[in-house]
GULO-276268 format. One record per atom (N, C-alpha, C): residue in three letters; x, y, z. Coordinates in steps of 0.001 Angstrom, whole numbers, padded with zeros to 6 digits, always signed. Layout:
# GULO-276268
ALAXYZ...
***
This chain:
# GULO-276268
MET+172825-076413+001748MET+171615-076654+000956MET+171950-077606-000204SER+171110-078627-000347SER+171347-079597-001403SER+171045-078972-002757ARG+171561-079615-003804ARG+171365-079108-005161ARG+169886-079087-005538SER+169138-080118-005149SER+167714-080180-005498SER+166928-079078-004797ALA+167268-078793-003527ALA+166580-077727-002795ALA+166882-076369-003429PHE+168126-076178-003869PHE+168512-074919-004514PHE+167751-074720-005817LEU+167653-075780-006606LEU+166931-075684-007876LEU+165443-075415-007652LEU+164872-076034-006593LEU+163463-075813-006294LEU+163212-074362-005880ALA+164100-073830-005030ALA+163956-072437-004591ALA+164100-071477-005767THR+165035-071768-006666THR+165230-070921-007845THR+164006-070953-008752ALA+163449-072134-008943ALA+162267-072267-009795ALA+161082-071518-009204CYS+160895-071612-007890CYS+159800-070885-007229CYS+159977-069379-007379GLY+161226-068934-007238GLY+161502-067510-007387GLY+161200-067014-008784LEU+161554-067804-009786LEU+161285-067423-011172LEU+159786-067394-011461VAL+159050-068361-010903VAL+157599-068383-011111VAL+156947-067153-010492ILE+157342-066817-009265ILE+156783-065639-008588ILE+157121-064362-009358ALA+158374-064252-009813ALA+158780-063072-010585ALA+157978-062964-011873GLY+157713-064115-012513GLY+156927-064097-013740GLY+155498-063640-013500ILE+154907-064112-012394ILE+153535-063704-012062ILE+153471-062204-011805VAL+154425-061673-011045VAL+154464-060237-010751VAL+154633-059432-012035HIS+155495-059899-012915HIS+155738-059193-014181HIS+154468-059141-015033ILE+153787-060283-015157ILE+152564-060332-015965ILE+151489-059429-015371ALA+151336-059472-014040ALA+150333-058632-013379ALA+150636-057150-013590THR+151921-056789-013551THR+152307-055390-013751THR+151993-054926-015169VAL+152316-055765-016156VAL+152048-055416-017556VAL+150545-055252-017796LEU+149744-056137-017221LEU+148294-056047-017401LEU+147704-054828-016703ALA+148347-054353-015645ALA+147819-053204-014894ALA+148224-051867-015485ILE+149219-051857-016379ILE+149708-050589-016930ILE+148615-049774-017608PRO+147773-050361-018477PRO+146727-049540-019120PRO+145802-048860-018118ARG+145446-049584-017060ARG+144547-048999-016064ARG+145185-047806-015377PHE+146447-047953-014968PHE+147111-046859-014271PHE+147435-045702-015211SER+147761-046001-016476SER+148097-044925-017416SER+146881-044068-017723GLU+145674-044643-017655GLU+144459-043880-017916GLU+143939-043196-016664GLY+144503-043544-015516GLY+144002-042987-014267GLY+144911-041967-013624ASP+146047-041629-014285ASP+146923-040642-013670ASP+146345-039241-013844ALA+146848-038315-013033ALA+146310-036954-013016ALA+146427-036284-014381PHE+147539-036506-015070PHE+147755-035850-016355PHE+146697-036274-017369THR+146387-037571-017405THR+145390-038074-018352THR+143990-037624-017964ARG+143651-037697-016683ARG+142325-037289-016231ARG+142078-035806-016476ALA+143125-035002-016346ALA+142959-033563-016537ALA+142542-033216-017956ARG+142794-034085-018925ARG+142465-033793-020316ARG+140964-033638-020530ALA+140155-034150-019594ALA+138705-033991-019714ALA+138288-032526-019651SER+139164-031671-019125SER+138826-030253-018992SER+139080-029458-020272GLU+139669-030070-021307GLU+140004-029330-022527GLU+138773-028801-023245ILE+137627-029445-023048ILE+136408-029003-023731ILE+135679-027927-022932LEU+136180-027566-021759LEU+135532-026573-020910LEU+136223-025223-021037ASP+135503-024157-020669ASP+136118-022826-020637ASP+136323-022369-019189HIS+136258-023313-018266HIS+136503-023037-016851HIS+137122-024292-016242PRO+137680-024214-015045PRO+138332-025386-014466PRO+137379-026560-014223LEU+137890-027749-014434LEU+137170-028970-014093LEU+137319-029181-012590ARG+136193-029378-011915ARG+136220-029523-010465ARG+136934-030802-010055ILE+137909-030651-009163ILE+138647-031787-008630ILE+138272-032023-007175HIS+138223-030949-006409HIS+137830-031063-004998HIS+137038-029825-004606GLY+135766-030032-004246GLY+134915-028937-003800GLY+134731-028964-002293LEU+134300-027852-001742LEU+134160-027732-000287LEU+132710-027676+000172ALA+131804-027301-000723ALA+130429-027046-000295ALA+129468-028170-000662GLY+129979-029383-000801GLY+129101-030499-001154GLY+128816-030517-002635GLY+127680-031081-003016GLY+127337-031188-004430GLY+127848-032489-005005PRO+127730-032668-006323PRO+128154-033919-006961PRO+129657-034119-006827PRO+130119-035370-006779PRO+131553-035627-006662PRO+132298-035190-007903ALA+133585-035007-007766ALA+134410-034591-008900ALA+134345-035629-010004ALA+134412-035151-011256ALA+134352-036062-012400ALA+135523-037036-012353GLY+135233-038318-012599GLY+136295-039317-012623GLY+136666-039829-011255GLY+135933-039431-010220GLY+136236-039915-008883GLY+137210-039016-008161ALA+137635-039461-006997ALA+138528-038651-006161ALA+139929-038623-006758TRP+140431-037454-007052TRP+141789-037302-007578TRP+142799-037166-006461LEU+142380-036567-005372LEU+143303-036295-004280LEU+143019-037258-003137PRO+143972-038137-002794PRO+143717-039110-001731PRO+143464-038464-000375ASN+144138-037341-000120ASN+143946-036623+001137ASN+143791-035132+000849PRO+142639-034729+000268PRO+142459-033320-000094PRO+142412-032418+001127ASP+142946-031211+000966ASP+142896-030232+002046ASP+141448-029810+002249PRO+140902-029941+003452PRO+139488-029602+003680PRO+139184-028114+003562ALA+140203-027282+003407ALA+139979-025842+003313ALA+140329-025286+001941VAL+140630-026149+000968VAL+141061-025684-000353VAL+140182-026294-001444SER+139576-025433-002260SER+138818-025868-003434SER+139782-025930-004613VAL+139692-026994-005410VAL+140683-027232-006466VAL+139996-027538-007801GLY+140536-026968-008878GLY+140076-027269-010227GLY+141262-027301-011174VAL+141107-027941-012338VAL+142197-028006-013312VAL+141716-027585-014698CYS+142631-026997-015451CYS+142405-026646-016858CYS+143528-027291-017664SER+143176-028251-018503SER+144172-028907-019340SER+144353-028121-020636TYR+145523-028235-021247TYR+145756-027522-022497TYR+146620-028343-023441ASP+146463-028062-024723ASP+147295-028595-025783ASP+147689-027393-026634LEU+148936-027002-026574LEU+149378-025782-027245LEU+149382-025896-028765ASP+149121-027087-029297ASP+148917-027206-030747ASP+147656-026457-031166ASP+146725-026271-030222ASP+145491-025530-030495ASP+145689-024025-030364GLY+146828-023600-029822GLY+147101-022195-029581GLY+147424-021961-028123PRO+147920-020771-027756PRO+148220-020466-026356PRO+146964-020560-025493MET+147135-020987-024252MET+146001-021031-023338MET+146063-019849-022377ARG+144925-019140-022271ARG+144819-018003-021367ARG+144027-018420-020130VAL+144606-018172-018963VAL+143933-018396-017688VAL+143708-017028-017056SER+142446-016647-016893SER+142107-015327-016351SER+141333-015483-015053ALA+141718-014713-014046ALA+141047-014767-012747ALA+140963-013377-012163GLN+139942-013162-011357GLN+139777-011893-010657GLN+140140-012075-009186ALA+140918-011160-008663ALA+141281-011214-007251ALA+140056-010885-006406GLY+139892-011600-005312GLY+138761-011366-004420GLY+139202-011406-002970SER+138264-011675-002102SER+138587-011710-000673SER+139283-013004-000266LEU+139172-014050-001099LEU+139799-015330-000791LEU+141093-015492-001578MET+142084-016110-000946MET+143371-016296-001601MET+143252-017313-002734LEU+143734-016936-003911LEU+143691-017792-005091LEU+145106-017992-005618SER+145403-019204-006060SER+146701-019477-006666SER+146505-020305-007930VAL+147435-020151-008870VAL+147423-020924-010113VAL+148828-021485-010319SER+148913-022775-010584SER+150207-023392-010879SER+150111-024145-012196MET+151195-024117-012966MET+151252-024775-014262MET+152085-026051-014153HIS+151575-027110-014781HIS+152221-028416-014673HIS+152405-029066-016038SER+153526-029774-016183SER+153734-030680-017302SER+153863-032076-016695ARG+154161-033061-017510ARG+154321-034412-016970ARG+155460-034483-015969ARG+156414-033589-016078ARG+157572-033614-015177ARG+157330-032854-013882GLY+156152-032234-013753GLY+155846-031509-012521GLY+155556-030042-012767ALA+155439-029290-011678ALA+155100-027874-011774ALA+156282-027077-012328PHE+155982-026097-013202PHE+157042-025243-013732PHE+156750-023756-013533TYR+155579-023424-012997TYR+155270-022016-012727TYR+154129-021958-011721ALA+154187-020974-010831ALA+153105-020791-009854ALA+153010-019313-009495VAL+151783-018867-009224VAL+151557-017468-008878VAL+150295-017382-008024THR+150195-016336-007208THR+148980-016101-006425THR+148320-014818-006900ASP+147133-014554-006368ASP+146416-013345-006773ASP+147081-012069-006262GLN+148143-012206-005480GLN+148904-011030-005049GLN+149603-010371-006238ALA+149750-011127-007325ALA+150387-010583-008528ALA+149371-009965-009483ALA+148102-009891-009084ALA+147062-009342-009958ALA+147328-007874-010283VAL+147018-007493-011526VAL+147152-006111-011980VAL+145749-005530-012140ARG+145459-004474-011402ARG+144128-003858-011396ARG+143036-004897-011129GLY+143336-005793-010184GLY+142354-006776-009753GLY+142232-007995-010640GLY+143012-008063-011710GLY+142914-009191-012635GLY+144239-009911-012804LEU+144155-011201-013022LEU+145333-012030-013258LEU+145152-012717-014598ASP+146049-012436-015551ASP+145957-013017-016890ASP+147259-013738-017213LEU+147190-015057-017239LEU+148342-015884-017562LEU+148150-016479-018955VAL+149168-016432-019774VAL+149089-017007-021116VAL+150225-018010-021259VAL+149859-019291-021376VAL+150844-020363-021532VAL+151061-020588-023017MET+152329-020627-023436MET+152626-020717-024872MET+153954-021410-025125THR+154137-021800-026381THR+155414-022347-026803THR+156387-021192-027067ARG+157637-021511-027280ARG+158627-020482-027606ARG+158253-019777-028907ALA+157791-020528-029914ALA+157416-019918-031192ALA+156222-018981-031017GLN+155241-019388-030211GLN+154080-018536-029961GLN+154475-017278-029178TYR+155423-017430-028264TYR+155918-016278-027503TYR+156611-015283-028436ASP+157469-015783-029315ASP+158162-014903-030255ASP+157168-014193-031169GLU+156116-014912-031589GLU+155108-014301-032439GLU+154345-013205-031695ALA+154036-013459-030423ALA+153333-012457-029615ALA+154188-011206-029450LEU+155486-011383-029221LEU+156380-010233-029101LEU+156419-009434-030395ALA+156459-010148-031530ALA+156518-009468-032820ALA+155245-008682-033105ASN+154124-009131-032547ASN+152842-008473-032791ASN+152515-007387-031772ASP+153338-007256-030743ASP+153101-006218-029742ASP+153219-004830-030366VAL+152337-003958-029936VAL+152384-002573-030408VAL+153418-001813-029584ALA+154315-001109-030260ALA+155373-000372-029567ALA+154777+000630-028584GLY+155279+000600-027350GLY+154828+001537-026323GLY+153580+001106-025589GLU+152927+000047-026056GLU+151705-000421-025391GLU+152066-001458-024327VAL+151578-001255-023117VAL+151892-002147-022004VAL+150800-003209-021888THR+151204-004452-021812THR+150254-005544-021625THR+150336-006051-020193ARG+149205-006463-019666ARG+149214-007015-018299ARG+149264-008539-018319ASP+149389-009114-019525ASP+149505-010567-019628ASP+150819-011045-019025VAL+150758-012150-018308VAL+151962-012835-017843VAL+152189-013998-018799ARG+153191-013890-019647ARG+153453-014898-020664ARG+154406-015952-020114ILE+153988-017204-020236ILE+154737-018316-019663ILE+155093-019289-020773ILE+156368-019559-020943ILE+156810-020527-021954ILE+156799-021911-021323ALA+155984-022789-021864ALA+155837-024135-021316ALA+156962-025043-021819PRO+157415-025983-020988PRO+158470-026910-021428PRO+157958-027997-022364ALA+156625-028170-022443ALA+156014-029175-023317ALA+154685-028639-023821ARG+154211-029173-024932ARG+152978-028669-025532ARG+151736-029055-024736ARG+151774-030151-024021ARG+150622-030586-023237ARG+150890-030378-021756GLY+149840-029989-021030GLY+149974-029785-019594GLY+148645-029358-019014PHE+148670-028875-017789PHE+147437-028399-017159PHE+147756-027373-016079ALA+146768-026512-015831ALA+146866-025520-014771ALA+146009-025982-013603VAL+146499-025803-012394VAL+145747-026138-011190VAL+145362-024842-010490VAL+144066-024663-010275VAL+143544-023471-009601VAL+143132-023863-008184ARG+143612-023117-007206ARG+143276-023394-005811ARG+142765-022113-005149VAL+141712-022263-004356VAL+141171-021141-003583VAL+140989-021617-002147ILE+141493-020825-001209ILE+141447-021201+000204ILE+140233-020583+000886ALA+139509-021420+001630ALA+138399-020949+002462ALA+138866-020983+003910ALA+139141-019816+004464ALA+139655-019764+005831ALA+138594-020140+006856LEU+137323-019937+006516LEU+136213-020227+007424LEU+135220-021154+006735PRO+134484-021969+007503PRO+133462-022835+006895PRO+132438-022053+006076SER+132139-020837+006505SER+131143-020028+005790SER+131642-019572+004421GLU+132944-019742+004137GLU+133522-019304+002862GLU+133666-020438+001852ARG+133231-021634+002219ARG+133439-022791+001340ARG+132721-022644+000000ALA+131466-022223+000029ALA+130726-022056-001218ALA+131363-020975-002082ALA+131834-019913-001459ALA+132486-018832-002198ALA+133792-019314-002828ALA+134499-020209-002127ALA+135752-020744-002673ALA+135473-021592-003908ASP+134442-022431-003843ASP+134072-023238-005010ASP+133690-022344-006188ALA+132918-021293-005900ALA+132477-020383-006960ALA+133659-019642-007566ALA+134645-019291-006739ALA+135817-018569-007237ALA+136632-019432-008195VAL+136724-020726-007900VAL+137441-021633-008804VAL+136715-021715-010146GLN+135383-021885-010099GLN+134599-022005-011326GLN+134549-020710-012123ALA+134809-019579-011457ALA+134776-018286-012146ALA+136038-018024-012968VAL+137069-018815-012749VAL+138299-018655-013527VAL+138032-019069-014971SER+138578-018321-015909SER+138382-018595-017336SER+139616-019268-017922CYS+139406-020345-018686CYS+140490-021054-019371CYS+140112-021154-020846THR+140774-020395-021698THR+140390-020336-023109THR+141612-020373-024024ILE+141363-020749-025275ILE+142413-020700-026288ILE+142550-019252-026719ASP+143774-018748-026701ASP+143992-017322-026915ASP+144076-016912-028374SER+144429-017842-029264SER+144579-017487-030672SER+144537-018744-031506PRO+144412-018627-032841PRO+144430-019818-033701PRO+145720-020591-033550ALA+145638-021853-033904ALA+146806-022725-033784ALA+147915-022271-034724GLU+149157-022614-034335GLU+150292-022337-035203GLU+150196-023181-036481PRO+150619-022660-037607PRO+150634-023491-038822PRO+151657-024597-038693THR+151320-025766-039181THR+152275-026876-039159THR+153272-026693-040283GLY+154280-027548-040321GLY+155271-027465-041382GLY+154662-027656-042754ASP+153670-028599-042822ASP+153026-028848-044117ASP+152206-027651-044560GLU+151469-027019-043582GLU+150651-025859-043926GLU+151506-024690-044350ALA+152624-024505-043628ALA+153506-023375-043951ALA+154139-023541-045333GLY+154349-024816-045715GLY+154995-025060-046999GLY+154013-025301-048127GLY+152704-025103-047827GLY+151713-025283-048878GLY+151221-026705-049041GLY+151575-027569-048044GLY+151078-028945-048096GLY+151998-029826-048913LYS+151654-031110-048800LYS+152494-032061-049537LYS+152119-032031-051007SER+153133-032301-051866SER+152877-032375-053300SER+152481-033780-053682
***
């Protein structure tokens, strides 16, 4: 290969690489606002899961399709949380349809459970920081048994995914209703910040 041909090929390669780089940088905001973690934050203002995939028809999920290939037999909803607001409680009642709840941070799932773990027909999960967990332990009444499942989250922000399986087509509406019946609420006031604990800045 002659020197001029080599220089031409190198220049073309650099131009193509530059175009790809610029296109990638310009696309970052769009993709960062469209990932599951960011979209799930829309559920923070709700006290029940935000519908992601329903089985019985009705309006499409908010923000468009989240799941490229959703399971046709599973109804899905999400509850986003910010532990700066306080621990998040996810409460569900066991029924005839199988229900599962999984907890996620940006790094992926860190806890999962099904309604087989329900106590007296109820499942109560409380996601909290280590400090909130220690405070809850300190406030426990001696000898009193709690049915709460306390989960220490690896990060303050995350979301819970609620899934209900409809084994038969006739159960699809019931599966959607079971997802919406799950409660997602803030369990207690927010932890005091360093400034609040110290009386604020002088």
